[in-house]
Every structure is written in C-alpha cells, then in structure tokens.
N, C-alpha and C positions, 0 to 999 in steps of 0.2 A: 726417485726422491719426490718428483712432482706428483706421482700417483699417490704416494703415502700422504703427502700434504693435502691432496684433494679428498682422500678418504677421511682424514681427520676433520676436515672442514664439514664434510657431509655428516659425519657422526655428531659433531658439535651442534650442527643445525637441528638434527633429529632430537637430541637431548634437550635442546632449548625449547623446541615445540612441545615435547612431552611434559616439561615442567610448567609451561604456561597454560597448557590445555585445561587442567582442572580449574584454575583460577578464572580463565575466560568463560568456562562453562558456568561457573557459579555466578559470574557477573551477568551473563546473558539471562540466566534464570531470574535474578533479582530485578533486572530491568523489565523483563516481561511481566512479572508480578506487579511492579509499580505502574506500568502502563495500563494493565487490566484494572487495577484499583482506581486509576484516574477516570477511565471510561465508565466504570460503575458509579463513581461519584457524580459524574455529569448526568447520567441517567436519573439518579435519585434526585438531584437538584431540579432537573426539568419536571419530574413527576410532582415534587412538592410545590413548585411554582404553578403547575397546572391545577392542582387541587386547591391552592389558595385562590386562584382566579375564579374557579368554579364556585367556591363558597361565597366570594364577594358578589358574583353575579346572582347567585341564588338569594342572597340577603337583599340585594337591591330589587330583585323581582318581587319578593314577598312584601317589601316596603311599598312598592308601587301598587300592588294589588290591594293592600290594606287601605291605602290612601284613596284609591278609586272606589272601594266599597264603603268608605266612610266609617270603618270600624276601628280607626286608629284612636287610641286613648292617650292622654298626656303622660300617664304613668308608664306606658310601654316604651316611650322614648328614653326615659331615665333608666329603665331596666336594660334595654339594649345597649345603651352607652356604657353601663357598668360591666356588662358581659364582654363588650369589645375591649375595654381597658384591661380586663384580666387576660384576654387571649393575645394581646400585643406584647412584644418583647419588653421586658422591664416592668410588666404589670404584676398584680398580686399573685396571679396563678403561677407565673413562672418563678417568682421569688419563693413561693411555698415549695415548688418542685425542687429548686436548687437547695433549699434548706433540708429537705427530706432525703437528700443523697441521690436523686435521680441524675442520669447523664445530662450534661449541659447541651442545650440546643445549639445547632450550627449557626443559626441566625443571630444568637446572642454572643457568639465568639467574635472578638475583634481580631481579625487575622493580620492586618497590616502592621500594627506595633508589636506583633509577637516576636519574641526572641528566638531566632532561628536555631542557634546553637544550644539553646536550653531545652529543646524538644527531646523527649525520651523515645518516642516512636514516630518515625516519619510517616507511617501509614495512618496515624490517627493523632492529630494535634488537639482534638476537642470537637465533640459533636459529630464524629465520624468523618471529619474532613482531613485528607492527607496533606502533607507539606508541599507536595508537588502538584497541587490541584490546578495551579495557573500555568503549568509548564506548556510551552508551545513546541513546535518542531525544532526550532533553534536551540531551545534549552535542553532537549533530549540529546541533540548532537553534541553540544558542549559538555554535557554530563559524561558521555562515552569518551570524548576526547580527553577529559581530565583523568579518567581512570586509566586509559591506555598510556598516556605519557607518564603517569605515576608508576604504573607497573613496569614500563620499559626502563625507566631510570633505575629502579631498584634491581631489576633483573640484570642489567648491564654491569652494575657494580658487583653483584654477586657472581656473575659468570667470569669476569676478568680476575677478581680477587688479587688486585695488584695495587700496592700503595702509591705507585707512580702514576696510576690512572684511576683517580677517584670517581670519574664519570665520563660520559661521552661528550665529545666536542659538539658545539651547536651546529657546525657545518656538516657533521656526520649524522645528524638526527634523522633526516629523511631516509638515509641508507639503512640504518639499523631499524627504523620503523617498518620498512618493507621486509626485513629479515625476521623480525619478531612476529609480526601479524600477517604476513603473506599478502599484503596489499599496499598500494601506492599512497603516499601522503600527498594529497592534492591541496596545494595552498590556495589555488583559485576557488576551490569549493567553499572554503571558509572566508573568502573575501580578503585574504592576506597575500601580499606580494613576496614577503621574505619569512624565513623561519622565526626571526626575532619578533615580527608582528604577530605571528601565530602564538608564540609563547607569552606575549603580552596579554593576550586574551585569556590566558589561564594563569595569570600572575599569582592567584591565590593558591595554586597547587604546585606550579613549577617555577623555579627561579634559575637565573643564569649567574653563576658565581664567577670568581676570578679565573682568568685564563679561558673564559667562555665555556665553562663546564656546566652541563645541565644537571640539576639535582631536584629532587622532590621535597616539598615542604611537609608532606603527609607521611607519617611513619609507616613502615612496611607491615608491621604486625597489628592489623586492625581487627577489632572484635565485630564490627558491623560496617557494611558498605554504605550506610546511610549518611556518613560524613560527606560524601560527594554530592548527595542530594542537598545537604545544608549549604555547601559551598555554591552550588548552582543556584539555589533559591536566593541567597544573599547577593550574588552577582546579578540575578534577574531584577531584584528590587532596586539595586543601584542603577542599573541600565534604564529601567522605566522612569526613575526619578530624574535622571539626567535628560532623557528625551522630553519629559514633561516641562523641564526648565528651558528647552530650546536647543539642547546640544544634540544635533543630528549625527555627530561623529560617533556617538555611543550606540547607534543602531547597528545591529548585526546585518551584514549584507552577504548572505549566503547565496550560492548559485541555485536558483529554484529549479526543480526538475521539470523537464519539458512535458507539458500535458499532451495527451493523445488528441488527435483531430476529432471534433464532434461529427456525428453522422449527418448526412445530408437531410434536408427537410423532406418528410414523407417516406424516408427509407427506414427500415428496421432490420434487426439482426435475427437470423434464423440458424438453426442447427441442422447440419446434414443428417439425413436418416441413417446413413451407413456408419456414422461415428458412434463410439461407445458412450458418449456423453449422455447424461440423463435428460429427460424431457424438460424443456424450458430453460436449460442451462446453456451458457455461451462460453466458449473457451477461446484462448488467444489463437489467432491464425485460422479460425473457423467462421469468420463473419462473412456473410454474403449480403450484398445490397440488392434490393428489389425495387423496381420502379413504383411510383405511387399508383394507387388503384385508378382504374379508368373511370371517367365520369358516368354516372348512372347508378352508382351504389352497388353494394354486393348483391349478387343474384339477379341483377337486371342487365339486359343487353346494352352495350355502349355503341353509339353511332358516331360517325364522323372521324373515327380513328382508323388508320391503315391496318388492315388485318383484324379488325374487331369482329366479334361474332355477330352474324346477321340471322334473324329468324327465317325459317323457310317461307317462301311465298306460296299461298294456297293456290294461286292460278297456274303455277308451274306444274307440268306433268311429273308424276312420281319417277324417281330414279329406278331403272330396271335392276332386278336382283342380280347379283354376281353369278357367273356360270358355275355349274356344279363341278366339283373337283374330280378330275380324271386321273387315275393312277397311270403313270407311264408304263410301257410294256417292259416286262422283266426279261432276263437273259434266256429263260426257257421258252418264252412265248414270242420269239423273234419272228416277224413277218416281213418278207422282202417287199420292196416297193413294186408297184404294178409295172409290168413290161420287162422286169429283170429276169435273166436266164441263169438258173443255178447250175453250177459245174462248168460253165464256159470260161475259158482263159481270158484274162483281161486283154484289152487291145494293146498293141505295141505303142510305146511312146515315141513321138517323133524325135529324130536326132537333132540336137542343137546345131545351129549354123556355125557357131564358133569352133565346133569340133572339126568341121570340114575345112576350115581355114587354117588349121594348125599345121605347121611344116612337118614334114616327115623326118624322123630321126635317122641318123646315119648308122652304118653297121657297127 
C-alpha cells in the first residue's frame, strides 16, 4: 500500500511538471526578449546622447572659429537661433513632423505621467521606448516572483479540484513552491522574514483570503504576459515616489550577490596552452597569477633580484664545450675488464660466522 501511494505521488509530480513546463518556457522566452529590448534601448539612448553632444561641440567650435576670424555677421546669429528653435523639442520642425504622421520622438514623450495600464504594447510605448526601460535588477526579480506565485496559485486549484480546498494555505506556500518549481523559496533573499511579508510585496498580484488561503488576483487565461510588466512598473513608480518622500521602508533590500575578489595589483590572467579555450579567452577555474615584471622593462636584464638574469662577463674564460656523446657498449660488443680471467670459476664465498655458532640439531 505504501509503495502504491509513493508511485501515485511520483506520477502526480511528473504530471505537474509536464503541465507547467510549456508555460515556464513561454515565460522565460518573454523575459529574455524584454531584457534584450531594454539593453538595446540603453545602447540607442547612449548613441543619441553622444551624437547630440558631438553636434553641440561642433557648433560651439564653429562659432569660436568665426568669432576669432572676425567673419561673424549679425544676421547669422538670428539664422542660427531660428534653426536651433526648430531642432529643439516643441519647435516648429517637430510640430510639422508630428502633424505629417511621422513617429513621435522619444525625447518628446512624457514617460512619467503615462498611464501604465493603457499601454497597448509594452515593447514600445512611444518613440521606441519600452515600458520596462527603467527596470533594475530588483524589478526583474519581482516580475518573475509575481508570475511564479500567480501560476502556482492557479495550478494548485486546478490540480486539487476540490471545493473544500479552494487554494493552498499560507503556511504551505514554501513547500508547494519547491514542488512546483524545483527550487527553494528563500525569504531572506527577498529581504522578508515571513511568508506574509513576501506576499505583501506582491499585493497587486496575490492576496490572502479568509482562512489564510492564497489566491491570485490575475485571471488564469491571459492573452499576453505584459500585464505583469504593467504591475511591476506601477509598483516601481510607487516605490520610487515613496523613497523620494523620505520613506526608506519602501526600499527593496535584496541580498546582493557576493562579488568575486579583484585580482592583485600587477597580476593578470592567462590561459594554459594545453586547454581547448580560444586565444585570449579566460574560463572559470583557469586563472593563473603571475608576479609583476621585474624592474628594467621588457627585454632588458634586471639586476638586484635573486635569480635574475645576468649578462656574461667578457673577462671570464669561455665555458668548455660538453664532451662528445659516447654510445654505451651493446650486448654483442661486451669487453671484460682488464685482468679478468674468462672461464675461471668464481672464488668461494666465506662462511658466515653465525652459521658456525648455530647449535646442532638432534637426531
């Protein structure tokens, strides 16, 4: 009977994993695409800022050159001011582009008062800017936690299919979390001491109903996973506003990962020649530390160091060449040592003294 119950539990665990696997794979794919889009947006923003600064420096340099050359005319100042007004946000050039149906520039988009839940596409809220452009490490972690708790709450209700058990108890949440996702729910990592504090951080997605039953506020049949991005962005804005007002309790206190120890001054990492790693690449566990170079610079002999290379002294006599190699005699070319007699029996060995002191045996 115990064996049958164990087999049923294992079978239920396998079925539970097979049901969650497609949804988890879809979620991981979506998160990867969002993070890639955020990185690309940061690169584009940095490139635009670099181009803008280069144009300003070029304009200032041209202005200084004209002033030094004395070729500056009064009408050129008015023409440059008109052109600058057209290029700035809100000028005539931008207004004409907006009226002609061109895409709205990101600089002209007011992102802060934007309605988060009124966005149609989280990848582009206007001007190519994604809704998650300001997400930090903590926001991505809370985004995944919201989805996992939502998925676990609906999966538990669907697996039990019992009217007497509408959901899991709050005291059993960590146990079922490890069963559904094959990992431990670490409360200390999220800066919480109890499960209730952890659920309070996701109060826009998970609620604790009567009898301490955990339930999800988000419906199970979702057309898009972007609703979790909207919830996380709204929570991020509220947290930033509270921190700016002086409420330090709103700050997320996650356990920061332990950074690796920095290399010693003057040391560098190399790759062993026998390893299959490519040239110039460094892999984990393959770092070797070398001492700093000796004084004197590369290619120059160093003095004053024990074991340092010393150039040969011209006044010293030259070292004699090594003796020529002599092949040892082979088995067919055996030559006896001088004075040896071939064919003579070997001399008898002397009898040990302890043999003569040995008592005679009886009959």
